[in-house]
N, C-alpha and C positions, 0 to 999 in steps of 0.2 A: 574590419570591413565585412559586412554581411555577404554571404554567398548569393548567387543568383537564385538558388532554390529557396533560401530563407526570404529573400525579397519577394518572390512570388507567393510564398506561404503567407506572408504578412499582409498580402492583398486579398486573401481568402476570408471573406466576412463570416461565413459559417464557422470556420475554424477559430477565428478570433473570439467569437461569442462563446464557443465551447471552451476555449482557453481561459476566458474570464470566469466562467461559471466553475470550471474545475479548480482554478486557483482559489476562488472564494470558498469552495467546499473544503479544500485542504487547509485553509485558514481556520475554518470551524473545527476541523479534525485536530489541528495543532493545539487548540485549547484543552483538548480532552485528557491527554496522558497525565500531566501534572495535576490537573483539577480532579480527575477521577481518583488517582492514586491517593492523594493526600486528603481529599474529601471523604473517601471511604475509611482511611486509616484514622481520621479524626472522629468518626462516629463512636458513641459509647460502646465499649466492649469489643470493638473491631481490632483485628490483627492481620498478619500476613495471610492467614487462611481465609479470612473474609474477603480480602482483596483478590486472592486467587479465584474464589468462587464467582465473584462478580465479573472478572475478566473472562473466565471460562464461559459464563452465561452469554457474554457478548460474542465469543468466538465460535461456540458450538453451532448456532443457527447459520453462521457464515459457511461452515463446513457442510452441514446437512443439506442446505438448499443451493449450494453452488452449482451443481449440475443442472438443476431446474432453471437457475438463472441463466446458464449458458444456452439452454434450449430456447427459453423465452426470448433472449436477445438475438438469436439467429432466426426466429420466426416472425418477430414483430419489430416495428421501427425502433431503432435503438435509442433515439432521443427520449422517447416516452419511458422506456425501461430505466434509463439513467436518471431521469427526472424523478420517477417514483422512488428509486433508491435513496436519492438525496433528501427527499422530503421525509422518508422514514427515519433517516439519521437525525433530522431536525426534531422529530417527535421523541425519539429515544433519548438523545442527550439532553434535550430541554426538559423532559420528564424527570430525569435524575437530578438536574439542577433544582427543579421545583421542590423535590423531596428533601434535598439537602438544606434548602433555605427554610422550609416550613418546619423541619424537625420531624415530620412524619415520614420515616424512611425505613419501613420494614424490609428486611433483606430480600424476601420473595418479590416484592414490588420493584426494588432496585434491579434485581436480576431480570425481571420481565422487561423493564425499559432497556436494559443493556441488550437483551435478546432482540428487541425491535431494531436497535441500531446494528446489531450483528446481521440480521436478515437483510438489511440494506446492502451490506458488503457483498452478499451473494448476487446482487443485481448489478452493482456499479462496475466491478472489475470486468466481467465479460462484455458488458455493453460498451464500456469505454474502449476496450481493446478492439472490438469489432467496428466501432463507428469511424475510426481513423481512415480505413480504406474507402468508406462511404463518402468522405469529405475531401480526402487528400490524395493526389496522384502519387505513384510509386516513388518518383525521384525526390519527393518532398517528405517522405515518411520519417526518416531519421531526424531531420530538423523538427518535424511536428512533434515527435515523441520527446525530443530534447526540450522544446519550448514548454510542453506540458509539464515535464519534469522540473524545468527551471521555475515555472510558476508555483509548482508544489513546494519546491525547496525554499523559495523566498517566503511563501506563506507559512511554512513550518517554522522558519526562523522568526518571522514577525509574530506568529501566533504563540510560539513558546515564550517569547519575551513578554508579550501582552498577557498571555494566560498565566504565566508564572507570577507576574506582578499582581494580577487580579486575585490569584490565590493567596498571596502574601498579605495584600491589603484588605481584600473584601471577603475572601474565603472561596472554597471550591464550588459552592452552590452558584454564586454569581458567574463564575467562569464557565460552568456548564450551561447556564442560561444563555450566555453570550454565544457559546458554541452552537446551540440549537437555533438561535436567531440567524446566525450567519449561514447555516445550512438552508434555512427557509428562503433567504434572499437568493442564494445560489440556484435553488430550484426554480424560482421565478425567472431568473436570468436565462435559464435554459430554454424558455419559451422563444427566445430569439434564434435558436437553431432550427432550421426547417425540418419538417418530417420527411426526410428522404427515405424512400424504400430501400435503396442501396442493394448490396449483395445479401439477399436473404435466402434461407432454405425454403424448400417447397412446403407450404403450409398444409398440403394434403397428406404429406407423409406423417405417420404416427410418431408422436414425440419419443416413444421408447425406441423406435427404429432409428430416429435421429441421434439418440444417445449412443446407440451401438455404432453408428457411422462415425460419430465424433471420437469414440474410443479407438476405432480403427485408424483414424488420422493421427491420433496421439501416439499409439503404440508402434506405428510404422517408422518412427523417427527416434533412433537411439539417443541422439543428443538431447532430445526433448524429455524423454522419460527419465534419463539418468540425472539430469540437472534438477528435475522436479523431485526425484527421490532424495537428492542431496538437500534440497531446500526443505523437504519434509522434516528431516532431522534438525537442520539449521534453525528453522522457525520454532521448533519445539523448545530448543535451548535458548533461543533469543527471547521467546515469550517469558520463559522463566527468569532470564537474566535481566531484561529490561522492564518486564511487567511487574515483577515481585521482588526479586533479589536486590536489584539496583535501588529502588525506592526504600526498601527496608535498610539497606546499607547506608544510603544517604541520610536517612532520618537518624540512624544510630551514630554514625561516624563523621558526617559532613555538615550537620546542622539543619538538615531538612530540605524543604522544597526549593529554596534559592539555589543551593549547590546542584541539585538534580536538574533544575531548569538550565543551569549553565552547561552541564554535561550534554544534555539533549540539544542545546543550542549549538554546541560544537559540531554535532552531527549535521545540523541544518546548514551551518556555514560551509562545511565540507561538501555537502550535497550541491550547493551552488557551484562550487569549483568543479565537481564531477560532471555536472550538466554542461558547463562551459567546455570542458574537455570533449564531451560527446558531440558538441556542435562542430568541433575542429578536427576530430579524428574519426576515421572510418576504418578500423583495422580489418585486414583481409580474413582473419580468423576470429570473428566476433565472440563466439561462444567460449573459445579457449581463453581469450583475453578477459572476458567478463567473469568466468568461473575462477580463474587465477586471482582476480581482484578480490573475490569474496573470502580469501584467506584472512583478510583484515578483520573479519568478524570476531575472531578469537582473542584479539589483543585487548579490547576494553575490559571484559570481565576478568581476564587474568591479572591485568594491572590493578583493578579494583580489589581483587582478592588478595593481592600483595600489599595493599595499603599504599599505593602510589600517590604522589601529591595530586591535588585537584587539577593543576595545569596539565599533567601527563594524561589524566583521564579525559579531559576536554580535547587534547590533541589526538588521542587515539580514536575518539569518537568522530573527530573531524576527518581523519583518514578513512574510517569506515564510511562516512557520508560520501566522500569522493568515490570510493570503490563501488558502493552499492548503487549510486545513481548511474555510474558508467555501465554497470551490469544491467540495470533496468532498461536503459535506452537501447542497448545492444540486443537484449533479449526480446523486447517487444518488436523492434524493427526486423529481427530475424524471423520471428513467428509470422509477422505480417507479410514477409517475402516468401516463406516456405509453405505456409498453410493456405489452402483455398479460402477466399474471403467468405463464402457462404457457410463455411465450417468454423470460422475463426473464433466466434464467441464460445462455441462448444469446446474447442480445444483449449481456449483460455480458461474455461471453467474447470476442465480436468487439471490444467496447470495449477490453478488456484486451490482446488480441492486437495491435490496431492501435496502442495506446499503447506497448506494450513491444517491438514487433518490431525496432525499430532500436536498442534499448538495448545489445545485445551489440556492435553496430558502434561505438557510442560508447566502450565499454570497450576494445575492441581498438585503436581509433585514438588513445586518450589517450596511451599510451606513445610511439608515433611522433611525436605532436604535440609532446610535451615535447622530444624530440630535435631536431625540425625548427625549432620556434619558441621554445622555452623555456617553462617552466611559467607565467610571468606572462602572456605574450602568448596562450598557449592558454586560460587562464582568461578573459581579456577577450573573446576570440573566442566562447567559449560563451555569455557573457552577452549579447553583441550578437545572436547567433542566436536566443536565447530571446525577446528583445524583438521582433525582426522577425517571427517566426512567430506570435506572439500578436496583433500588429497586423493581420496578414493574416487570421487567423480572425475578428476583429471586423468584417471587411468583409462577411461572409456575412449576408444579410437575416434568416434564421431565428435566427441567434445573437443578433442585436440585438432581435428582435421577439417571440420565443416568450414567452407569458405563462403564469404558473402557473394550473393548473386550480383552480376553486373546489372546496373539499373538502366533501363531504356525509357526515354521520355515517351509518354503516351498521352493522348487527349483524354480528358476525363468528362464523360457524359454526365456522371453523377455530380461532379463538381459544378458543371454548368447549370444543372437542374437545381442544385442547392442555392447557387447564387441568384437564379431567377426567383426562386421561392422567397429568398430573403428580401429581394427588391420589392416583392409584393406585400411584405409585412407592414 
Protein backbone atom coordinates (compact mmCIF):
# COMPACT_ATOMS: atom_id res chain seq x y z
CA UNK A 1 0.00 0.00 0.00
CA UNK A 2 1.62 3.35 -1.02
CA UNK A 3 2.40 5.82 1.76
CA UNK A 4 0.76 9.24 1.80
CA UNK A 5 4.11 10.79 0.74
CA UNK A 6 4.28 8.45 -2.24
CA UNK A 7 0.67 9.16 -3.25
CA UNK A 8 1.34 12.91 -3.15
CA UNK A 9 4.58 12.46 -5.06
CA UNK A 10 2.86 10.57 -7.85
CA UNK A 11 0.51 13.54 -8.32
CA UNK A 12 3.50 15.83 -8.93
CA UNK A 13 3.55 16.20 -12.74
CA UNK A 14 7.00 17.84 -13.04
CA UNK A 15 8.54 15.00 -11.03
CA UNK A 16 6.74 12.35 -13.10
CA UNK A 17 8.14 13.84 -16.31
CA UNK A 18 11.62 13.89 -14.76
CA UNK A 19 11.15 10.28 -13.65
CA UNK A 20 10.18 9.20 -17.17
CA UNK A 21 13.11 11.02 -18.79
CA UNK A 22 15.60 9.69 -16.24
CA UNK A 23 14.30 6.14 -16.62
CA UNK A 24 14.60 6.37 -20.39
CA UNK A 25 18.15 7.74 -20.20
CA UNK A 26 19.13 4.89 -17.88
CA UNK A 27 17.68 2.45 -20.42
CA UNK A 28 20.05 3.96 -22.98
CA UNK A 29 22.93 3.68 -20.53
CA UNK A 30 22.12 0.01 -19.87
CA UNK A 31 22.78 -0.86 -23.51
CA UNK A 32 26.33 0.49 -23.27
CA UNK A 33 28.38 -1.79 -20.93
CA UNK A 34 28.01 -5.08 -22.82
CA UNK A 35 27.87 -3.41 -26.24
CA UNK A 36 30.94 -1.26 -25.63
CA UNK A 37 33.02 -3.99 -23.98
CA UNK A 38 32.46 -6.68 -26.59
CA UNK A 39 32.24 -4.23 -29.50
CA UNK A 40 35.74 -2.98 -28.65
CA UNK A 41 37.13 -6.45 -27.90
CA UNK A 42 35.88 -7.67 -31.30
CA UNK A 43 37.81 -4.96 -33.20
CA UNK A 44 40.88 -6.23 -35.11
CA UNK A 45 43.90 -6.26 -32.83
CA UNK A 46 41.95 -5.09 -29.75
CA UNK A 47 42.67 -6.51 -26.31
CA UNK A 48 42.10 -5.67 -22.64
CA UNK A 49 44.45 -2.70 -22.94
CA UNK A 50 42.37 -1.25 -25.78
CA UNK A 51 39.18 -1.56 -23.74
CA UNK A 52 40.90 0.03 -20.73
CA UNK A 53 41.94 2.99 -22.86
CA UNK A 54 38.44 3.61 -24.26
CA UNK A 55 36.78 3.34 -20.85
CA UNK A 56 39.40 5.66 -19.36
CA UNK A 57 38.74 8.17 -22.16
CA UNK A 58 35.08 8.15 -21.14
CA UNK A 59 35.77 8.54 -17.43
CA UNK A 60 38.55 11.17 -17.49
CA UNK A 61 36.34 14.05 -18.79
CA UNK A 62 33.74 13.16 -16.17
CA UNK A 63 36.37 13.65 -13.49
CA UNK A 64 38.01 16.75 -15.00
CA UNK A 65 34.79 18.67 -15.59
CA UNK A 66 32.73 17.52 -12.60
CA UNK A 67 33.38 20.63 -10.49
CA UNK A 68 32.50 22.86 -13.43
CA UNK A 69 29.29 20.88 -13.84
CA UNK A 70 28.44 21.48 -10.19
CA UNK A 71 28.96 25.25 -10.45
CA UNK A 72 26.92 25.43 -13.65
CA UNK A 73 24.06 23.42 -12.11
CA UNK A 74 23.98 25.73 -9.06
CA UNK A 75 24.00 28.90 -11.20
CA UNK A 76 21.58 28.02 -14.03
CA UNK A 77 18.22 26.22 -14.29
CA UNK A 78 19.01 22.60 -13.70
CA UNK A 79 16.62 21.20 -16.26
CA UNK A 80 18.62 22.78 -19.08
CA UNK A 81 21.91 21.50 -17.65
CA UNK A 82 20.49 17.99 -17.30
CA UNK A 83 19.04 18.07 -20.81
CA UNK A 84 22.34 19.16 -22.36
CA UNK A 85 24.15 16.32 -20.63
CA UNK A 86 21.70 13.70 -21.89
CA UNK A 87 21.99 14.94 -25.47
CA UNK A 88 25.79 14.78 -25.24
CA UNK A 89 25.44 11.14 -24.21
CA UNK A 90 23.30 10.56 -27.30
CA UNK A 91 26.03 12.01 -29.52
CA UNK A 92 28.88 10.11 -27.83
CA UNK A 93 27.34 6.64 -27.70
CA UNK A 94 25.64 6.98 -31.08
CA UNK A 95 28.96 8.01 -32.64
CA UNK A 96 30.70 4.90 -31.31
CA UNK A 97 27.89 2.76 -32.68
CA UNK A 98 28.25 4.33 -36.14
CA UNK A 99 32.00 3.63 -36.12
CA UNK A 100 31.53 0.00 -35.09
CA UNK A 101 28.93 -0.49 -37.84
CA UNK A 102 30.88 1.14 -40.65
CA UNK A 103 34.20 -0.44 -39.73
CA UNK A 104 35.86 2.99 -39.68
CA UNK A 105 36.89 2.86 -36.04
CA UNK A 106 40.29 4.48 -35.40
CA UNK A 107 41.08 4.29 -31.71
CA UNK A 108 41.53 8.06 -31.32
CA UNK A 109 38.06 8.73 -32.74
CA UNK A 110 36.40 6.09 -30.56
CA UNK A 111 38.13 7.66 -27.54
CA UNK A 112 36.91 11.10 -28.61
CA UNK A 113 33.30 9.92 -28.78
CA UNK A 114 33.72 8.18 -25.42
CA UNK A 115 35.06 11.46 -24.01
CA UNK A 116 31.94 13.32 -25.22
CA UNK A 117 29.77 10.81 -23.36
CA UNK A 118 32.01 11.20 -20.31
CA UNK A 119 31.67 14.99 -20.38
CA UNK A 120 27.92 14.49 -20.13
CA UNK A 121 28.33 12.68 -16.83
CA UNK A 122 29.94 15.79 -15.34
CA UNK A 123 26.70 17.66 -16.00
CA UNK A 124 24.04 15.04 -15.29
CA UNK A 125 24.84 13.96 -11.72
CA UNK A 126 25.12 17.43 -10.09
CA UNK A 127 22.04 18.69 -11.93
CA UNK A 128 19.95 15.63 -11.07
CA UNK A 129 20.92 15.75 -7.40
CA UNK A 130 20.12 19.46 -7.17
CA UNK A 131 16.84 19.44 -9.09
CA UNK A 132 15.00 17.23 -6.59
CA UNK A 133 14.64 19.95 -3.90
CA UNK A 134 13.48 22.29 -6.70
CA UNK A 135 10.54 20.02 -7.50
CA UNK A 136 9.86 17.93 -4.40
CA UNK A 137 9.13 19.02 -0.77
CA UNK A 138 11.29 17.61 2.03
CA UNK A 139 8.90 14.91 3.27
CA UNK A 140 8.75 13.36 -0.23
CA UNK A 141 12.46 13.30 -1.06
CA UNK A 142 13.33 9.76 0.03
CA UNK A 143 10.36 8.36 -1.95
CA UNK A 144 11.40 10.59 -4.88
CA UNK A 145 14.97 9.28 -4.79
CA UNK A 146 13.61 5.74 -4.42
CA UNK A 147 11.33 6.07 -7.45
CA UNK A 148 14.15 7.51 -9.55
CA UNK A 149 16.31 4.59 -8.47
CA UNK A 150 13.46 2.15 -9.17
CA UNK A 151 13.09 3.47 -12.70
CA UNK A 152 16.85 3.27 -13.20
CA UNK A 153 17.00 -0.29 -11.87
CA UNK A 154 14.13 -1.49 -14.05
CA UNK A 155 15.68 0.25 -17.06
CA UNK A 156 19.07 -1.36 -16.36
CA UNK A 157 17.47 -4.79 -16.21
CA UNK A 158 15.47 -4.31 -19.40
CA UNK A 159 18.37 -2.60 -21.14
CA UNK A 160 20.85 -5.31 -20.19
CA UNK A 161 18.59 -8.04 -21.53
CA UNK A 162 17.74 -6.11 -24.72
CA UNK A 163 21.29 -4.81 -25.13
CA UNK A 164 22.86 -8.21 -24.56
CA UNK A 165 20.48 -9.81 -27.05
CA UNK A 166 21.25 -7.08 -29.58
CA UNK A 167 24.99 -7.65 -29.15
CA UNK A 168 24.61 -11.43 -29.59
CA UNK A 169 22.28 -11.21 -32.62
CA UNK A 170 23.27 -7.98 -34.37
CA UNK A 171 26.58 -6.89 -32.85
CA UNK A 172 27.80 -4.12 -30.58
CA UNK A 173 27.40 -1.40 -33.20
CA UNK A 174 23.62 -1.67 -33.41
CA UNK A 175 23.35 -1.81 -29.61
CA UNK A 176 25.34 1.44 -29.32
CA UNK A 177 23.16 3.08 -32.00
CA UNK A 178 20.07 2.08 -30.00
CA UNK A 179 21.66 3.55 -26.88
CA UNK A 180 22.25 6.90 -28.57
CA UNK A 181 18.70 7.04 -29.95
CA UNK A 182 17.18 6.35 -26.53
CA UNK A 183 19.24 9.16 -24.98
CA UNK A 184 18.02 11.54 -27.68
CA UNK A 185 14.38 10.73 -26.92
CA UNK A 186 15.00 11.21 -23.18
CA UNK A 187 16.42 14.67 -23.87
CA UNK A 188 13.29 15.63 -25.81
CA UNK A 189 11.09 14.31 -23.01
CA UNK A 190 12.81 16.64 -20.51
CA UNK A 191 11.21 19.55 -22.32
CA UNK A 192 8.13 18.64 -20.27
CA UNK A 193 9.89 19.64 -17.02
CA UNK A 194 9.33 23.37 -16.40
CA UNK A 195 12.33 25.71 -16.14
CA UNK A 196 11.99 26.41 -12.42
CA UNK A 197 14.66 28.76 -11.07
CA UNK A 198 14.58 26.91 -7.75
CA UNK A 199 17.32 27.20 -5.13
CA UNK A 200 20.18 28.69 -7.16
CA UNK A 201 23.42 30.33 -6.08
CA UNK A 202 23.97 34.05 -6.61
CA UNK A 203 24.95 34.48 -10.24
CA UNK A 204 26.88 37.66 -9.34
CA UNK A 205 29.38 35.68 -7.26
CA UNK A 206 32.50 34.62 -9.18
CA UNK A 207 32.47 30.90 -10.07
CA UNK A 208 35.85 30.34 -8.37
CA UNK A 209 34.46 31.81 -5.18
CA UNK A 210 31.49 29.46 -5.48
CA UNK A 211 33.86 26.52 -5.85
CA UNK A 212 35.58 27.53 -2.61
CA UNK A 213 32.21 27.85 -0.86
CA UNK A 214 31.21 24.40 -2.10
CA UNK A 215 34.49 22.96 -0.83
CA UNK A 216 33.77 24.46 2.60
CA UNK A 217 30.34 22.83 2.69
CA UNK A 218 31.89 19.52 1.66
CA UNK A 219 34.82 19.42 4.10
CA UNK A 220 32.77 20.60 7.09
CA UNK A 221 30.97 17.24 7.26
CA UNK A 222 33.14 14.28 8.29
CA UNK A 223 30.59 11.66 7.18
CA UNK A 224 30.56 13.20 3.72
CA UNK A 225 34.26 13.34 2.94
CA UNK A 226 35.06 10.01 4.61
CA UNK A 227 32.50 8.09 2.56
CA UNK A 228 33.59 9.89 -0.60
CA UNK A 229 37.19 8.87 0.15
CA UNK A 230 35.98 5.28 0.60
CA UNK A 231 34.20 5.41 -2.75
CA UNK A 232 37.26 6.85 -4.44
CA UNK A 233 39.09 3.57 -3.81
CA UNK A 234 35.94 1.50 -4.25
CA UNK A 235 35.19 2.93 -7.70
CA UNK A 236 38.81 2.51 -8.78
CA UNK A 237 38.72 -1.23 -8.18
CA UNK A 238 35.10 -1.54 -9.35
CA UNK A 239 36.08 0.02 -12.68
CA UNK A 240 38.89 -2.48 -13.00
CA UNK A 241 36.74 -5.44 -11.96
CA UNK A 242 33.54 -4.69 -13.87
CA UNK A 243 34.93 -2.63 -16.74
CA UNK A 244 37.85 -4.84 -17.80
CA UNK A 245 38.61 -7.88 -15.63
CA UNK A 246 35.04 -9.18 -15.61
CA UNK A 247 34.47 -9.01 -19.39
CA UNK A 248 37.90 -10.54 -20.06
CA UNK A 249 37.18 -13.35 -17.58
CA UNK A 250 33.70 -13.88 -19.07
CA UNK A 251 35.09 -14.10 -22.60
CA UNK A 252 37.80 -16.58 -21.57
CA UNK A 253 35.96 -18.73 -19.01
CA UNK A 254 32.19 -18.24 -19.33
CA UNK A 255 31.57 -18.14 -23.06
CA UNK A 256 31.36 -14.41 -23.72
CA UNK A 257 28.71 -11.69 -23.70
CA UNK A 258 25.69 -13.87 -22.82
CA UNK A 259 27.18 -14.92 -19.46
CA UNK A 260 28.42 -11.41 -18.66
CA UNK A 261 24.97 -10.03 -19.48
CA UNK A 262 23.42 -12.54 -17.09
CA UNK A 263 25.83 -11.47 -14.32
CA UNK A 264 25.02 -7.78 -14.84
CA UNK A 265 21.31 -8.60 -15.01
CA UNK A 266 21.64 -10.19 -11.57
CA UNK A 267 22.78 -6.83 -10.23
CA UNK A 268 19.83 -5.12 -11.92
CA UNK A 269 17.33 -7.54 -10.37
CA UNK A 270 18.89 -6.98 -6.97
CA UNK A 271 18.73 -3.23 -7.52
CA UNK A 272 14.94 -3.39 -7.88
CA UNK A 273 14.73 -5.22 -4.55
CA UNK A 274 17.07 -2.66 -2.95
CA UNK A 275 14.96 0.26 -4.13
CA UNK A 276 11.80 -1.43 -2.85
CA UNK A 277 13.51 -1.78 0.52
CA UNK A 278 14.38 1.93 0.49
CA UNK A 279 10.69 2.79 -0.05
CA UNK A 280 9.74 0.85 3.07
CA UNK A 281 12.69 1.51 5.44
CA UNK A 282 13.99 4.79 6.78
CA UNK A 283 16.83 3.83 9.14
CA UNK A 284 17.68 6.25 11.93
CA UNK A 285 21.41 6.09 11.02
CA UNK A 286 21.29 6.11 7.23
CA UNK A 287 24.99 6.63 6.49
CA UNK A 288 26.04 3.80 8.81
CA UNK A 289 23.49 1.41 7.27
CA UNK A 290 24.39 2.42 3.72
CA UNK A 291 28.16 2.13 4.25
CA UNK A 292 27.81 -1.22 5.99
CA UNK A 293 25.84 -2.46 2.99
CA UNK A 294 28.71 -1.65 0.62
CA UNK A 295 30.75 -4.50 2.11
CA UNK A 296 28.88 -6.60 -0.46
CA UNK A 297 31.01 -5.06 -3.23
CA UNK A 298 33.92 -7.39 -2.53
CA UNK A 299 31.98 -10.64 -2.95
CA UNK A 300 31.48 -10.87 -6.76
CA UNK A 301 35.11 -10.39 -7.83
CA UNK A 302 36.37 -12.79 -5.15
CA UNK A 303 33.91 -15.46 -6.26
CA UNK A 304 34.84 -14.85 -9.91
CA UNK A 305 38.51 -15.16 -9.07
CA UNK A 306 37.79 -18.48 -7.33
CA UNK A 307 35.98 -19.80 -10.46
CA UNK A 308 32.63 -20.02 -8.68
CA UNK A 309 29.69 -21.32 -10.75
CA UNK A 310 27.69 -18.84 -12.81
CA UNK A 311 24.66 -19.00 -10.51
CA UNK A 312 26.83 -17.91 -7.55
CA UNK A 313 28.24 -15.00 -9.53
CA UNK A 314 24.73 -13.89 -10.51
CA UNK A 315 23.56 -14.21 -6.88
CA UNK A 316 26.47 -12.19 -5.52
CA UNK A 317 25.80 -9.43 -8.04
CA UNK A 318 22.12 -9.46 -7.04
CA UNK A 319 23.17 -8.89 -3.42
CA UNK A 320 25.45 -6.08 -4.54
CA UNK A 321 22.50 -4.54 -6.42
CA UNK A 322 20.31 -4.60 -3.31
CA UNK A 323 23.00 -3.00 -1.15
CA UNK A 324 24.21 -0.38 -3.62
CA UNK A 325 20.70 0.89 -4.39
CA UNK A 326 19.85 1.12 -0.70
CA UNK A 327 23.08 3.06 -0.15
CA UNK A 328 22.36 5.36 -3.10
CA UNK A 329 18.89 6.37 -1.92
CA UNK A 330 20.02 6.91 1.69
CA UNK A 331 23.06 8.88 0.53
CA UNK A 332 21.17 11.26 -1.75
CA UNK A 333 18.38 11.80 0.76
CA UNK A 334 20.89 12.58 3.53
CA UNK A 335 22.78 15.05 1.31
CA UNK A 336 19.54 16.78 0.34
CA UNK A 337 18.62 17.07 4.04
CA UNK A 338 22.01 18.19 5.37
CA UNK A 339 23.37 20.46 2.60
CA UNK A 340 21.81 23.88 1.78
CA UNK A 341 19.94 23.53 -1.54
CA UNK A 342 21.73 26.47 -3.19
CA UNK A 343 25.04 24.60 -2.63
CA UNK A 344 23.75 21.10 -3.33
CA UNK A 345 24.95 20.67 -6.92
CA UNK A 346 28.45 21.87 -6.01
CA UNK A 347 28.65 19.49 -3.05
CA UNK A 348 27.32 16.71 -5.31
CA UNK A 349 30.08 17.53 -7.79
CA UNK A 350 32.75 17.22 -5.08
CA UNK A 351 31.09 13.94 -4.08
CA UNK A 352 31.21 12.66 -7.67
CA UNK A 353 34.72 14.00 -8.33
CA UNK A 354 36.10 12.37 -5.21
CA UNK A 355 34.32 9.11 -5.96
CA UNK A 356 35.36 8.95 -9.62
CA UNK A 357 38.80 10.55 -9.72
CA UNK A 358 40.72 7.26 -9.37
CA UNK A 359 38.42 5.37 -11.72
CA UNK A 360 40.61 5.95 -14.79
CA UNK A 361 43.60 4.63 -12.84
CA UNK A 362 41.72 1.40 -12.15
CA UNK A 363 40.91 1.01 -15.84
CA UNK A 364 44.49 1.72 -16.91
CA UNK A 365 45.96 -0.69 -14.35
CA UNK A 366 43.53 -3.53 -15.10
CA UNK A 367 45.33 -4.62 -18.28
CA UNK A 368 48.82 -4.69 -16.70
CA UNK A 369 47.36 -6.46 -13.64
CA UNK A 370 46.15 -9.29 -15.88
CA UNK A 371 49.60 -9.60 -17.42
CA UNK A 372 51.36 -9.49 -14.03
CA UNK A 373 49.08 -11.65 -11.87
CA UNK A 374 46.53 -13.30 -14.15
CA UNK A 375 42.87 -12.37 -14.33
CA UNK A 376 41.78 -14.57 -11.40
CA UNK A 377 44.31 -13.20 -8.91
CA UNK A 378 43.58 -9.64 -10.06
CA UNK A 379 39.85 -10.16 -9.43
CA UNK A 380 40.46 -11.51 -5.92
CA UNK A 381 42.73 -8.56 -5.17
CA UNK A 382 40.03 -6.04 -6.14
CA UNK A 383 37.52 -7.76 -3.83
CA UNK A 384 39.88 -7.70 -0.86
CA UNK A 385 40.60 -3.99 -1.39
CA UNK A 386 36.87 -3.18 -1.50
CA UNK A 387 36.21 -4.91 1.81
CA UNK A 388 39.22 -3.33 3.54
CA UNK A 389 38.42 0.25 2.50
CA UNK A 390 34.79 -0.10 3.60
CA UNK A 391 35.81 -1.32 7.05
CA UNK A 392 38.12 1.68 7.32
CA UNK A 393 35.26 4.09 6.51
CA UNK A 394 33.12 2.51 9.23
CA UNK A 395 35.73 3.59 11.80
CA UNK A 396 34.78 7.29 11.37
CA UNK A 397 32.53 8.49 14.24
CA UNK A 398 30.12 10.54 12.09
CA UNK A 399 29.65 7.67 9.65
CA UNK A 400 28.41 5.54 12.52
CA UNK A 401 26.47 8.18 14.45
CA UNK A 402 24.83 10.63 12.02
CA UNK A 403 21.06 10.43 12.49
CA UNK A 404 18.34 11.24 10.00
CA UNK A 405 16.72 14.62 10.52
CA UNK A 406 13.04 14.60 11.51
CA UNK A 407 11.01 15.69 8.48
CA UNK A 408 8.58 18.58 8.91
CA UNK A 409 5.93 18.99 6.25
CA UNK A 410 6.32 22.29 4.48
CA UNK A 411 4.45 24.13 1.75
CA UNK A 412 6.43 24.16 -1.49
CA UNK A 413 6.31 27.44 -3.40
CA UNK A 414 8.65 25.95 -5.98
CA UNK A 415 6.44 22.93 -6.48
CA UNK A 416 3.40 25.14 -6.98
CA UNK A 417 5.30 27.25 -9.52
CA UNK A 418 6.46 24.11 -11.31
CA UNK A 419 2.91 22.76 -11.52
CA UNK A 420 1.61 26.09 -12.85
CA UNK A 421 4.34 26.15 -15.47
CA UNK A 422 3.50 22.60 -16.50
CA UNK A 423 -0.17 23.49 -16.85
CA UNK A 424 0.83 26.26 -19.23
CA UNK A 425 2.81 23.93 -21.52
